[in-house]
C-alpha positions in Angstrom: -9.8 -22.3 4.8 -7.6 -19.3 4.0 -9.6 -18.9 0.8 -12.8 -18.8 2.9 -11.5 -15.8 4.9 -10.2 -14.1 1.8 -13.6 -14.7 0.1 -15.6 -13.5 3.1 -13.5 -10.3 3.2 -14.0 -9.7 -0.5 -17.8 -10.2 0.0 -17.9 -7.7 2.8 -15.9 -5.2 0.7 -18.3 -5.7 -2.1 -21.4 -5.0 0.0 -19.7 -1.9 1.5 -19.0 -0.7 -2.0 -22.7 -1.0 -3.0 -23.6 1.2 0.0 -20.8 3.7 -0.9 -22.0 3.9 -4.5 -25.6 4.4 -3.4 -24.7 7.2 -1.0 -22.7 9.0 -3.7 -25.9 9.2 -5.8 -28.2 10.6 -3.0 -28.7 13.8 -1.2 -29.0 14.0 2.5 -32.7 14.5 2.2 -33.0 11.4 0.0 -31.1 9.4 2.6 -33.6 10.4 5.2 -36.7 9.8 3.1 -39.2 7.3 4.6 -41.7 5.9 2.1 -44.4 4.9 4.6 -45.2 5.3 8.2 -43.0 3.1 10.3 -40.7 2.3 7.4 -36.9 2.7 7.5 -35.1 5.3 5.6 -31.6 4.6 4.3 -30.2 6.7 7.2 -32.0 4.5 9.7 -30.8 1.3 8.0 -27.3 2.6 8.1 -27.6 3.5 11.8 -28.8 0.0 12.5 -26.0 -1.6 10.5 -23.4 0.5 12.3 -24.8 -0.4 15.7 -24.8 -4.1 14.7 -21.2 -3.9 13.4 -19.8 -2.1 16.4 -21.6 -4.6 18.8 -20.7 -7.7 16.9 -17.1 -7.0 15.9 -15.8 -5.1 19.0 -13.7 -7.7 20.9 -15.2 -10.3 18.6 -13.4 -13.3 19.9 -13.6 -12.5 23.6 -17.0 -10.8 24.3 -20.6 -11.6 23.5 -21.6 -9.9 20.2 -24.6 -8.2 21.8 -22.9 -5.6 23.9 -24.5 -4.2 27.0 -23.8 -0.7 25.7 -25.8 -1.3 22.5 -29.3 0.2 22.4 -30.7 -1.5 19.4 -34.1 0.2 19.6 -32.4 3.7 19.3 -30.9 2.6 16.0 -34.3 3.0 14.5 -34.5 6.7 15.4 -33.0 9.0 12.8 -30.6 11.3 14.5 -28.1 12.1 11.7 -27.7 15.8 11.1 -25.6 15.6 8.0 -24.6 13.2 5.2 -21.0 13.4 6.3 -21.9 12.2 9.8 -23.8 9.3 8.3 -20.8 8.3 6.1 -18.4 8.7 9.0 -20.5 6.3 11.1 -20.8 3.9 8.2 -17.0 4.0 7.9 -16.6 3.4 11.6 -18.7 0.3 11.5 -16.9 -1.2 8.5 -13.5 -0.3 10.0 -14.5 -2.2 13.2 -15.5 -5.2 11.1 -12.3 -5.3 9.0 -10.1 -4.7 12.1 -11.7 -7.8 13.6 -11.8 -10.1 10.6 -8.6 -9.4 8.7 -6.2 -10.7 11.4 -8.1 -14.0 11.7 -6.3 -17.2 10.8 -7.7 -20.5 9.6 -7.3 -21.9 13.2 -9.7 -19.2 14.5 -12.6 -20.4 12.3 -13.7 -23.2 14.6 -13.4 -21.2 17.8 -16.7 -20.6 19.5 -18.0 -17.1 20.0 -21.3 -15.9 21.4 -24.1 -13.7 20.2 -26.8 -13.3 22.9 -25.3 -16.3 24.6 -25.8 -18.5 21.5 -22.6 -20.2 20.5 -21.3 -19.9 17.0 -18.1 -21.0 15.3 -16.3 -18.0 13.9 -17.3 -19.3 10.5 -21.0 -19.3 11.4 -20.7 -15.9 12.9 -19.1 -14.5 9.8 -21.8 -16.1 7.6 -24.5 -14.8 9.9 -23.3 -11.2 9.6 -22.5 -11.4 5.9 -26.1 -12.5 5.2 -27.5 -9.8 7.6 -25.5 -7.0 5.9 -26.3 -8.2 2.4 -30.0 -8.2 3.4 -29.9 -4.6 4.6 -27.6 -3.3 1.9 -30.0 -4.7 -0.7 -32.7 -2.6 1.0 -30.4 0.5 0.8 -29.7 -0.1 -3.0 -33.4 -0.7 -3.7 -34.5 2.4 -1.9 -31.7 4.4 -3.7 -33.0 3.1 -7.0 -36.6 4.1 -6.1 -35.5 7.6 -5.0 -33.4 8.3 -8.2 -35.7 6.7 -10.7 -34.4 7.2 -14.3 -31.4 9.1 -12.9 -30.2 5.9 -11.0 -26.7 4.7 -12.1 -26.9 1.0 -12.1 -24.5 -0.9 -9.7 -24.6 -4.1 -11.8 -25.2 -5.2 -15.3 -27.5 -2.6 -17.0 -30.9 -3.9 -18.1 -30.7 -5.2 -21.6 -26.9 -5.6 -21.5 -26.6 -9.1 -20.2 -25.7 -10.6 -23.7 -23.0 -7.9 -24.3 -21.6 -8.5 -20.8 -21.5 -12.3 -21.3 -19.8 -11.9 -24.7 -17.0 -9.9 -23.1 -16.6 -12.4 -20.2 -16.6 -15.4 -22.4 -14.0 -13.8 -24.8 -11.4 -14.1 -22.0 -9.5 -17.2 -20.9 -10.7 -19.1 -17.9 -9.0 -18.0 -14.7 -9.6 -18.2 -11.0 -10.6 -14.8 -9.6 -13.2 -13.2 -7.5 -16.2 -11.8 -9.3 -15.6 -8.3 -7.7 -12.1 -8.0 -9.1 -13.5 -6.2 -12.2 -15.7 -3.8 -10.3 
């Protein structure tokens, strides 16, 4: 189970890095761009993720993951006044998550925690949040790519380079490592 926790942490770090690398490519105006009425800008998605992270991971093992102080509907109102504010909030959410998950031990994984009074093992709760964050960070990356067009710097294997990438990977000896170790 220790490898599960290490893997989950690596996955969270990977998704955080995708967001970080997207933000680096965008201006504040681009982060706030909404493509259609009632759609979410990257800034709004970030605000929602941060609200979710703070609610879910604060006192993770001892309190319900949906905190009374959370006002989820307000997360969909864009109130950021600067890119630095957005990034500081993003960092606060991730720090809350890592402060909660990194001290966990394998014995904690079967403990029951609650989200909106629904019981989850810690493993189930981690999986739930990992999937939720991957979903929204995929949206962030996709919107970033739409905004930058040809100026987008790919965050994965560049189009048309899969064969070259595979040749490089298969030229090395087999070894046990996480796919993000080379990123």
